N, C-alpha and C positions, 0 to 999 in steps of 0.2 A: 739139674741144679736146683737148689732151694730158692726161696723168695729173694735172697740177697745175691743170687748168682754166684755163690761160693760152693765149691766142691772140695771135699776132703778125701785124702788118701793117706791114712795113718797120720803122721805129724805134718804132712804137706797139705797146703791149701791152695787151690786154684781160684784166684780172686780177680775181679776186674782191675785193670792196671791203674785206674784213677784212685783206687783205694789204698794203693801201696805208696808210702812216702818215698820221694826221690832221694837217693843217696848222692852226696857230692862225689865227683870224679877224683878229686885230690884234696889234700890238706896242704895249705900254703904256709909261709912263715907268719909268725905272730904279727898282728896289725896290718896285714896285707890289705890293700884296697883296690886290687886289680878288678877289671871288669868281671872276670869269672867269679870272684868272691862276692861282688855286689849282686850278681844275678843268682847266686846260690849254686852255681856249677861246681865251685870250689868252696872251701871254708878255711878261714885263718886258724892257725893252731890255737890261739888264745880263745877262740869261740867254739872249738871242736868239743863234742860231747865225749864222754867215756866210751860210748858205743862206737862212735866214729873212729876214735883212737884204736880201739880193739880191731875194727875192720882194717885200719891201716896196717897194724901189726900182722894181720893175717894176709895182707897183700890184696885185699879187695878194693882199697882206696889207695891211690898213689901218694907217696910221701914226697912232697915238694918243699918241706920245711927247712931243709938245710941242717937238720939234726938227725942223729942216728940213735937208735935204742941199743944200749949195752947192758949186759949183766953187771950189777954193781953191788955184790954181797958185802964188800968191805966199806961201802959208802965213801969211795974216793972222790966222787963228784958231788960238790955241794952247791 
């Protein structure tokens, strides 16, 4: 390993765990103030980043929001 203890294999990188930002386990409803949201284990929908929303859509973060994503090409939902 190099001086930063990082090893690369193509596009993959093996790095020390403390260098990898922790992802929330779930995204909760907007304005949620539960213990998990306060500790950062979960994140309220209104504070979620686009990257976190993408991970939720991909199933890597649990959707606890009470909302579902639907295809809306006709813009029926305003």
